C-alpha positions in Angstrom: -3.6 8.3 -20.6 -2.5 8.1 -16.9 -3.4 11.1 -14.8 -2.7 11.7 -11.1 -3.5 14.3 -8.5 -0.4 16.4 -7.7 -0.4 18.0 -4.2 2.1 20.6 -5.5 -0.3 22.0 -8.1 -3.5 20.9 -6.6 -4.5 19.5 -10.0 -5.0 16.2 -11.6 -2.3 16.1 -14.3 -1.2 13.9 -17.1 1.7 11.8 -15.9 4.9 12.4 -18.0 8.0 10.9 -16.4 11.4 12.4 -17.0 12.4 9.1 -18.7 9.6 7.8 -20.9 10.7 4.2 -20.0 11.5 4.5 -16.3 9.7 6.0 -13.3 11.7 7.1 -10.3 9.7 7.1 -7.0 10.7 8.0 -3.4 8.4 7.1 -0.5 9.1 8.2 3.0 9.7 5.0 5.1 9.4 4.3 8.8 11.3 5.7 11.7 12.4 2.3 13.1 12.0 2.8 16.8 9.0 0.4 17.2 6.7 -1.9 15.3 4.7 -0.1 12.6 1.0 0.5 13.2 -1.9 -0.2 11.0 -1.9 3.4 9.6 1.7 3.0 8.4 0.6 0.0 6.3 -1.7 2.1 4.1 1.0 4.0 2.2 3.1 0.8 2.1 0.2 -1.0 0.4 -0.9 1.9 -1.9 2.5 2.8 -3.3 3.2 -0.9 -3.9 0.0 -0.9 -6.0 1.2 2.3 -7.8 4.4 0.5 -8.7 2.5 -2.5 -9.9 0.2 -0.5 -12.2 3.1 1.5 -13.6 4.8 -1.8 -14.4 1.6 -3.1 -16.0 1.6 0.1 -18.1 5.1 -0.9 -19.4 7.4 1.3 -17.2 10.4 0.2 -15.3 10.1 1.5 -11.8 12.9 2.4 -9.5 11.4 2.7 -6.0 13.3 3.9 -3.0 11.8 3.7 0.6 14.2 4.6 3.4 14.6 3.6 7.0 15.1 6.5 9.4 17.6 4.9 11.8 18.7 8.0 13.8 16.2 10.3 15.4 15.0 11.4 18.9 12.5 8.6 18.9 15.2 6.0 18.5 17.3 7.6 21.2 14.4 7.6 23.6 13.5 4.0 22.8 17.1 2.9 23.3 17.1 4.6 26.7 13.8 2.8 27.6 15.1 -0.6 26.5 18.6 0.1 28.0 20.4 -0.6 24.7 22.0 1.2 21.8 20.3 3.2 19.1 22.0 0.8 16.5 20.4 -2.2 18.3 17.0 -0.5 18.3 17.3 0.2 14.6 18.4 -3.3 13.7 15.6 -4.8 15.8 12.8 -2.8 14.3 14.1 -3.0 10.7 13.9 -6.7 11.1 10.4 -6.3 12.7 9.3 -4.2 9.7 10.1 -7.0 7.3 8.4 -9.5 9.5 5.3 -7.3 10.0 4.9 -6.7 6.3 5.7 -10.2 5.1 2.1 -11.2 4.5 1.2 -7.9 2.7 2.5 -9.2 -0.7 4.8 -6.3 -1.3 6.9 -6.7 -4.4 10.6 -7.2 -4.0 13.3 -5.0 -5.5 12.7 -1.9 -3.4 15.8 0.1 -2.5 15.8 0.6 1.3 18.7 2.8 2.3 19.4 3.7 6.0 20.0 7.3 7.0 23.2 6.5 8.9 24.8 5.1 5.8 24.8 8.5 4.2 26.1 10.9 6.9 29.0 12.2 4.7 26.6 13.2 1.9 24.4 14.9 4.5 27.3 16.9 5.8 28.2 17.9 2.2 24.7 19.2 1.6 24.6 21.3 4.7 28.1 22.7 3.8 26.7 23.7 0.4 23.7 25.4 1.9 26.0 27.2 4.4 28.3 28.4 1.6 25.3 29.8 -0.2 24.2 31.8 2.9 21.0 29.8 3.3 22.1 27.8 6.4 23.6 29.3 9.5 25.2 27.8 12.6 24.7 28.6 16.2 26.8 26.8 18.8 27.0 23.6 16.9 23.4 23.5 15.6 22.8 24.3 11.9 19.5 25.8 10.7 17.9 26.4 7.3 16.9 30.1 6.9 13.4 29.9 5.3 13.4 33.6 4.6 16.1 32.8 2.0 13.8 30.4 0.1 11.1 32.5 -1.5 8.8 29.7 -2.5 8.6 28.1 1.0 5.1 26.9 1.6 4.3 26.0 -2.0 3.5 22.4 -1.2 1.3 23.1 1.7 -0.2 26.1 -0.1 0.2 28.5 2.8 2.2 31.7 2.9 4.9 32.4 5.4 2.7 34.5 7.6 0.1 31.8 7.9 2.7 29.2 8.7 4.3 31.4 11.3 1.0 31.9 13.1 -0.5 28.5 12.7 2.3 25.9 12.7 3.3 23.7 15.6 7.0 24.3 15.7 10.0 23.8 17.9 10.5 26.6 20.4 14.1 27.7 20.2 15.2 31.3 21.0 18.5 30.8 19.3 17.1 30.6 15.8 16.7 33.6 13.6 13.1 32.8 13.0 10.7 30.3 14.6 10.1 28.3 11.4 13.8 27.8 10.6 14.4 24.1 10.7 17.3 22.0 11.9 19.8 20.6 9.4 22.4 19.4 11.9 21.9 18.8 15.6 24.7 19.3 18.1 25.3 16.1 20.0 24.2 15.7 23.6 26.1 13.6 26.1 25.5 9.9 25.4 23.8 10.3 22.0 25.1 8.9 18.7 27.3 11.4 17.0 29.4 12.0 13.9 32.3 14.5 13.3 31.4 17.6 11.3 32.7 21.1 10.5 30.3 22.3 13.2 31.4 19.8 15.9 30.0 16.4 16.8 26.3 15.9 16.0 23.7 14.1 13.9 21.5 15.0 10.9 18.0 16.5 11.1 15.2 14.3 9.9 14.3 16.4 6.8 17.9 16.4 5.6 18.0 12.6 5.5 15.3 12.2 2.8 16.7 14.9 0.6 20.1 13.2 0.5 18.9 9.6 0.0 16.5 10.6 -2.8 19.3 12.5 -4.6 21.7 9.6 -4.0 19.5 7.0 -5.7 17.2 8.9 -8.0 19.0 12.0 -8.9 18.5 15.7 -8.0 15.1 15.7 -9.8 12.8 12.7 -10.0 9.2 11.8 -10.8 7.1 10.9 -7.8 7.4 11.6 -4.1 4.9 10.0 -1.8 3.8 9.5 1.8 1.0 10.1 4.2 -0.7 13.5 4.1 0.6 14.2 7.6 4.0 14.6 6.0 3.1 17.5 3.7 4.1 20.0 6.4 6.7 20.3 7.6 8.6 17.3 6.4 8.0 17.4 2.6 7.9 21.2 2.6 11.4 21.2 4.2 12.7 18.6 1.8 11.7 20.8 -1.2 13.3 23.9 0.4 16.7 22.3 1.2 17.0 20.3 -2.0 15.9 23.1 -4.4 18.0 25.7 -2.6 21.1 23.5 -2.7 20.8 22.2 -6.3 18.9 25.1 -8.0 16.5 22.8 -9.8 13.1 21.1 -9.3 13.2 18.5 -6.6 10.2 16.4 -7.6 7.5 16.7 -10.3 4.6 14.9 -8.7 3.6 14.7 -5.0 1.2 12.1 -3.9 -0.3 11.9 -0.4 -2.4 9.1 1.2 -5.3 9.9 3.5 -5.3 8.9 7.2 -6.6 5.7 8.6 -8.9 6.4 11.6 -10.5 4.1 14.1 -14.3 4.6 14.0 -13.9 8.2 12.9 -11.2 9.1 15.5 -7.5 9.5 15.1 -5.5 6.5 16.3 -4.1 7.2 19.8 -2.6 5.1 22.5 -4.3 7.2 25.2 -7.7 6.5 23.7 -7.0 2.8 23.6 -7.6 2.6 19.8 -4.0 2.1 18.7 -3.2 -1.1 16.7 0.2 -2.4 15.6 0.2 -4.0 12.2 1.5 -7.3 13.6 -1.5 -7.6 15.9 -4.0 -6.9 13.1 -2.3 -9.5 10.9 -2.7 -12.1 13.7 -6.5 -11.8 13.1 -6.7 -11.0 9.5 -4.9 -12.0 6.3 -2.7 -9.7 4.3 -5.1 -10.1 1.4 -8.0 -9.0 3.6 -6.1 -5.9 4.6 -5.2 -5.0 1.0 -8.9 -5.6 0.0 -10.0 -3.2 2.8 -7.5 -0.5 2.1 -7.8 -0.6 -1.7 -11.6 -0.5 -1.7 -11.5 3.3 -1.1 -9.7 6.0 -3.0 -6.2 6.6 -1.6 -6.8 10.3 -0.8 -9.8 9.7 1.3 -9.6 8.9 5.1 -10.7 5.4 5.9 -12.1 3.8 9.1 -10.6 0.6 10.4 -13.2 -1.6 12.2 -14.2 -5.2 12.7 -17.2 -4.5 10.5 -15.0 -3.2 7.6 -12.7 -6.1 7.9 -15.6 -8.5 7.8 -16.8 -6.9 4.6 -13.3 -7.3 3.1 -13.3 -10.9 4.1 -16.7 -11.4 2.5 -15.5 -9.9 -0.7 -12.3 -12.0 -0.7 -14.4 -15.2 -0.1 -16.7 -14.3 -3.0 -13.7 -13.7 -5.2 -12.0 -17.0 -4.3 -15.1 -19.1 -4.5 -15.9 -17.7 -7.9 -12.4 -18.4 -9.1 -12.6 -21.9 -7.8 -15.9 -22.5 -9.6 -14.3 -21.1 -12.7 -11.3 -23.4 -12.5 -13.5 -26.4 -12.0 -15.6 -25.4 -15.0 -12.6 -25.1 -17.2 -11.6 -28.6 -16.4 -14.8 -30.1 -17.7 -14.8 -31.9 -21.1 -18.4 -31.8 -22.0 -19.5 -31.2 -25.6 -22.6 -29.7 -27.2 -24.1 -26.5 -28.5 -23.0 -23.1 -27.2 -25.7 -20.8 -25.8 -24.7 -17.8 -27.9 -27.0 -15.3 -26.1 -25.6 -16.0 -22.7 -22.1 -16.1 -24.1 -22.5 -12.7 -25.7 -23.6 -11.2 -22.4 -20.4 -12.5 -20.7 -18.2 -11.2 -23.6 -19.8 -7.7 -23.3 -19.3 -7.6 -19.5 -15.7 -8.7 -19.8 -15.0 -5.9 -22.3 -16.8 -3.4 -20.1 -14.8 -4.5 -17.0 -11.5 -4.2 -18.9 -12.3 -0.7 -19.9 -13.6 0.3 -16.5 -10.4 -1.1 -14.8 -8.1 0.8 -17.1 -10.1 4.0 -16.9 -10.3 3.9 -13.1 -6.6 3.2 -12.6 -5.7 5.8 -15.2 -7.7 8.4 -13.3 -5.5 8.9 -10.3 -5.0 5.2 -9.4 -8.7 4.7 -8.4 -8.4 1.2 -6.9 -12.0 1.2 -5.8 -13.1 1.4 -9.4 -10.7 -1.4 -10.3 -12.1 -3.7 -7.6 -15.6 -2.8 -8.7 -14.8 -3.7 -12.3 -13.5 -7.1 -11.3 -16.6 -7.8 -9.1 -19.0 -6.8 -11.8 -17.4 -9.5 -14.0 -17.4 -12.0 -11.1 -21.2 -11.5 -10.8 -21.7 -12.2 -14.5 -19.5 -15.3 -14.3 -21.5 -16.7 -11.5 -24.8 -16.0 -13.3 -23.3 -17.7 -16.4 -22.1 -20.8 -14.6 -25.5 -21.1 -12.8 -27.5 -21.1 -16.0 -25.3 -23.1 -18.4 -23.6 -26.4 -18.8 -20.1 -25.6 -20.0 -19.1 -26.6 -23.5 -15.6 -26.7 -24.9 -16.3 -23.9 -27.3 -17.0 -21.5 -24.4 -13.7 -22.1 -22.6 -11.8 -19.4 -24.5 -13.9 -16.5 -23.1 -14.0 -18.0 -19.6 -10.2 -18.4 -19.6 -9.9 -14.8 -20.7 -12.2 -13.7 -17.9 -10.1 -15.7 -15.4 -6.9 -14.1 -16.7 -8.3 -10.6 -16.4 -9.4 -11.1 -12.8 -6.0 -12.5 -11.9 -4.4 -9.4 -13.6 -6.6 -7.0 -11.7 -6.6 -8.6 -8.2 -3.2 -10.3 -8.1 -0.8 -8.6 -10.5 -2.0 -5.0 -10.0 -3.7 -4.8 -6.6 -1.5 -7.5 -5.0 -4.5 -9.4 -3.5 -3.7 -13.1 -3.5 -6.4 -15.4 -4.7 -6.3 -18.8 -2.9 -8.5 -21.3 -4.6 -6.9 -24.5 -3.4 -7.6 -24.1 0.3 -6.3 -26.8 2.6 -8.5 -29.7 3.7 -7.9 -31.2 7.1 -6.3 -34.6 7.3 -9.5 -36.2 8.6 -11.5 -35.1 5.6 -9.9 -35.4 2.2 -11.1 -34.0 -1.1 -12.1 -37.5 -2.2 -14.2 -38.0 0.9 -16.0 -34.7 0.3 -16.8 -35.7 -3.3 -18.0 -39.1 -2.0 -20.3 -37.4 0.5 -21.7 -35.2 -2.3 -22.3 -38.3 -4.4 -24.3 -39.8 -1.5 -26.2 -36.6 -1.2 -27.0 -36.5 -4.9 -28.4 -40.1 -4.7 -30.4 -39.2 -1.6 -31.9 -36.3 -3.5 -32.7 -38.5 -6.5 -34.4 -41.0 -4.1 -36.3 -38.0 -2.5 -34.6 -38.8 0.9 -34.6 -35.1 1.9 -33.6 -35.8 5.5 -30.4 -37.5 4.5 -29.6 -34.9 1.8 -30.1 -32.1 4.3 -28.1 -33.8 7.0 -25.1 -34.2 4.7 -25.3 -30.6 3.7 -25.6 -29.3 7.3 -22.8 -31.5 8.6 -20.5 -30.3 5.8 -21.4 -26.7 6.7 -20.4 -27.4 10.3 -17.0 -28.5 9.0 -16.6 -25.3 7.0 -17.6 -26.8 3.6 -20.2 -24.7 1.7 -22.0 -26.5 -1.2 -23.9 -24.9 -4.0 -26.4 -26.8 -6.2 -26.7 -25.7 -9.9 -28.5 -27.1 -12.8 -26.2 -30.0 -13.6 -23.8 -30.3 -10.7 -23.0 -29.5 -7.0 -19.9 -27.4 -6.3 -18.2 -26.9 -3.0 -15.8 -24.4 -1.3 -14.0 -24.3 2.0 -15.0 -21.2 4.0 
């Protein structure tokens, strides 16, 4: 039974989608005024993993993640780069796809742009105005939060607490400080669209309410994003959507914890701000997924060279084991099966399968899923170290291999590369030949030559491992 933590109720609840066969998800996407930073990548990776697991569970998943292509940030960036807002949006939408290309995000995500839905946004504001919930002052239209009695139900604060503690826009023309903008009156030189209130543009919160309703319906299953969006963005989405349509907006709200840099919030002024593209010039997409999915999604995580080195070490261990396993499965030896050792491996495989499913069913605990795979990896290595492989044992080893691929690649999206490229000056056949020379040197007790071959291969990035009956090698 799949359960997830719902920010709205502050409880871990059984997941029951509106349609028992299809899950509808909306994830707040980037405001495309610059390259995305490393923190933006965490929800991208996590909700891709949620989708993957839901599909593994047998659901169809309709996932929408928008691009905000009209906003003060785009206008400011356009002025700085001396170009148009449209050009800025096009440039950084393209950059988003380039920056996330190596993260192994599944295709088939609907990615609407806000400016493609201006007419629907105007219609929603008109509906709220007709109901007496929105009001207009000199071309600006605001949402009157006093008219929405459950305002604050997502952030779990009452109106008085919000009024005293929220960082809000100072505007003397509004009826109340917390009233938020639905439609902004155009300023000279800004992008604008005709409306009943004069030329202007939509407010940020309005955009997501309209696009989610357009593609998923007025009520859908899961809404996600970073936990910095709970208030005011997601709170305001609920208010305007439920006030307009008089029905639940979304049943389950999921929020991802922040990514910090050595315990501090990422900040350009502190010099600890990293764009995703720069991080991916040093680390692979699989390393980044391994790092981010090794902790529960609600917890804050620290990005550092040490953490990425740990992620690389885990990825190397995973790939080396899978390479050993593939080589073992290609053997054609015969003989008796070591039933005791085989039973230990079977038991560990079943335990790992159960732990993986239990962990992911308990609020998408990817850390437990990774742990389950690595417990099995440890047992596989012990097994391969102690035993010659016989044909009768291949079935259980193949099952173990398929399970690890399921966990790491299909669900967690972490690519396993076992066929690493060998440079043109040193082919696979040459490595095998050198290892044959080393085996002969060991047989002749020529330890200096054997060690020299091992050390020289290590300098070239080739790690070797001696077991009972053979020597295996991997490329670091």
